[in-house]
ChimeraX commands (.cxc) that place a marker at each C-alpha (Angstrom):
marker #1 position 9.96,-4.84,-10.67 radius 0.5
marker #1 position 12.34,-2.75,-8.61 radius 0.5
marker #1 position 11.86,-1.45,-5.10 radius 0.5
marker #1 position 11.05,2.03,-6.39 radius 0.5
marker #1 position 8.35,0.61,-8.66 radius 0.5
marker #1 position 6.82,-1.33,-5.78 radius 0.5
marker #1 position 6.73,1.78,-3.59 radius 0.5
marker #1 position 5.19,3.84,-6.40 radius 0.5
marker #1 position 2.54,1.19,-7.04 radius 0.5
marker #1 position 1.73,0.97,-3.34 radius 0.5
marker #1 position 1.37,4.77,-3.19 radius 0.5
marker #1 position -1.01,4.62,-6.15 radius 0.5
marker #1 position -3.09,1.92,-4.46 radius 0.5
marker #1 position -3.23,3.98,-1.26 radius 0.5
marker #1 position -4.49,7.03,-3.19 radius 0.5
marker #1 position -7.20,4.94,-4.85 radius 0.5
marker #1 position -8.28,3.46,-1.52 radius 0.5
marker #1 position -8.38,6.94,0.04 radius 0.5
marker #1 position -10.67,8.06,-2.78 radius 0.5
marker #1 position -12.98,5.10,-2.23 radius 0.5
marker #1 position -13.02,5.70,1.53 radius 0.5
marker #1 position -13.82,9.37,1.04 radius 0.5
marker #1 position -16.62,8.54,-1.38 radius 0.5
marker #1 position -18.16,6.08,1.04 radius 0.5
marker #1 position -18.08,8.62,3.85 radius 0.5
marker #1 position -19.43,11.45,1.74 radius 0.5
marker #1 position -21.83,9.93,-0.80 radius 0.5
marker #1 position -23.56,7.12,1.07 radius 0.5
marker #1 position -25.55,7.10,4.28 radius 0.5
marker #1 position -27.33,4.48,6.34 radius 0.5
marker #1 position -26.19,1.38,4.46 radius 0.5
marker #1 position -23.15,0.47,6.51 radius 0.5
marker #1 position -20.99,2.98,4.68 radius 0.5
marker #1 position -19.30,4.22,7.85 radius 0.5
marker #1 position -18.30,0.72,8.84 radius 0.5
marker #1 position -17.03,-0.07,5.34 radius 0.5
marker #1 position -15.11,3.22,5.21 radius 0.5
marker #1 position -13.54,2.45,8.59 radius 0.5
marker #1 position -12.37,-0.97,7.35 radius 0.5
marker #1 position -10.88,0.61,4.23 radius 0.5
marker #1 position -9.20,3.19,6.47 radius 0.5
marker #1 position -7.69,0.39,8.55 radius 0.5
marker #1 position -6.33,-1.25,5.39 radius 0.5
marker #1 position -4.94,2.08,4.19 radius 0.5
marker #1 position -3.05,2.36,7.49 radius 0.5
marker #1 position -1.58,-1.12,6.96 radius 0.5
marker #1 position -0.52,-0.18,3.42 radius 0.5
marker #1 position 1.11,3.01,4.69 radius 0.5
marker #1 position 3.04,1.01,7.31 radius 0.5
marker #1 position 4.23,-1.32,4.54 radius 0.5
marker #1 position 5.27,1.66,2.40 radius 0.5
marker #1 position 7.24,3.15,5.29 radius 0.5
marker #1 position 8.93,-0.22,5.88 radius 0.5
marker #1 position 9.89,-0.39,2.19 radius 0.5
marker #1 position 11.26,3.13,2.49 radius 0.5
marker #1 position 13.69,1.89,5.13 radius 0.5
marker #1 position 15.04,-0.90,2.90 radius 0.5
marker #1 position 18.51,-0.17,1.62 radius 0.5
marker #1 position 18.91,-2.10,-1.65 radius 0.5
marker #1 position 22.68,-2.12,-1.24 radius 0.5
marker #1 position 22.22,-4.26,1.89 radius 0.5
marker #1 position 20.41,-7.06,0.05 radius 0.5
marker #1 position 22.27,-10.34,0.06 radius 0.5
marker #1 position 23.90,-11.70,-3.08 radius 0.5
marker #1 position 21.76,-14.86,-2.79 radius 0.5
marker #1 position 18.58,-12.79,-2.83 radius 0.5
marker #1 position 19.74,-10.74,-5.80 radius 0.5
marker #1 position 20.71,-13.89,-7.74 radius 0.5
marker #1 position 17.37,-15.50,-6.98 radius 0.5
marker #1 position 15.55,-12.33,-8.05 radius 0.5
marker #1 position 17.51,-12.18,-11.33 radius 0.5
marker #1 position 16.44,-15.73,-12.21 radius 0.5
marker #1 position 12.72,-14.99,-11.80 radius 0.5
marker link #1:1,2 radius 0.2
marker link #1:2,3 radius 0.2
marker link #1:3,4 radius 0.2
marker link #1:4,5 radius 0.2
marker link #1:5,6 radius 0.2
marker link #1:6,7 radius 0.2
marker link #1:7,8 radius 0.2
marker link #1:8,9 radius 0.2
marker link #1:9,10 radius 0.2
marker link #1:10,11 radius 0.2
marker link #1:11,12 radius 0.2
marker link #1:12,13 radius 0.2
marker link #1:13,14 radius 0.2
marker link #1:14,15 radius 0.2
marker link #1:15,16 radius 0.2
marker link #1:16,17 radius 0.2
marker link #1:17,18 radius 0.2
marker link #1:18,19 radius 0.2
marker link #1:19,20 radius 0.2
marker link #1:20,21 radius 0.2
marker link #1:21,22 radius 0.2
marker link #1:22,23 radius 0.2
marker link #1:23,24 radius 0.2
marker link #1:24,25 radius 0.2
marker link #1:25,26 radius 0.2
marker link #1:26,27 radius 0.2
marker link #1:27,28 radius 0.2
marker link #1:28,29 radius 0.2
marker link #1:29,30 radius 0.2
marker link #1:30,31 radius 0.2
marker link #1:31,32 radius 0.2
marker link #1:32,33 radius 0.2
marker link #1:33,34 radius 0.2
marker link #1:34,35 radius 0.2
marker link #1:35,36 radius 0.2
marker link #1:36,37 radius 0.2
marker link #1:37,38 radius 0.2
marker link #1:38,39 radius 0.2
marker link #1:39,40 radius 0.2
marker link #1:40,41 radius 0.2
marker link #1:41,42 radius 0.2
marker link #1:42,43 radius 0.2
marker link #1:43,44 radius 0.2
marker link #1:44,45 radius 0.2
marker link #1:45,46 radius 0.2
marker link #1:46,47 radius 0.2
marker link #1:47,48 radius 0.2
marker link #1:48,49 radius 0.2
marker link #1:49,50 radius 0.2
marker link #1:50,51 radius 0.2
marker link #1:51,52 radius 0.2
marker link #1:52,53 radius 0.2
marker link #1:53,54 radius 0.2
marker link #1:54,55 radius 0.2
marker link #1:55,56 radius 0.2
marker link #1:56,57 radius 0.2
marker link #1:57,58 radius 0.2
marker link #1:58,59 radius 0.2
marker link #1:59,60 radius 0.2
marker link #1:60,61 radius 0.2
marker link #1:61,62 radius 0.2
marker link #1:62,63 radius 0.2
marker link #1:63,64 radius 0.2
marker link #1:64,65 radius 0.2
marker link #1:65,66 radius 0.2
marker link #1:66,67 radius 0.2
marker link #1:67,68 radius 0.2
marker link #1:68,69 radius 0.2
marker link #1:69,70 radius 0.2
marker link #1:70,71 radius 0.2
marker link #1:71,72 radius 0.2
marker link #1:72,73 radius 0.2
view
């Protein structure tokens, strides 16, 4: 799985989590939904930070040892 695939998958996961968070905030009341939605929101923020970090990775700067190890797996 290449870096682009990982970023695309992470973006997809973020969209799904945002949908779940929105549903919790909109469709449920009084059963801890706000707290659950807030926790999902926190996790979404962590995923977005990870996606931004991946966006800063320059594949041409990866070491030969890493690339050889990755090719073997």
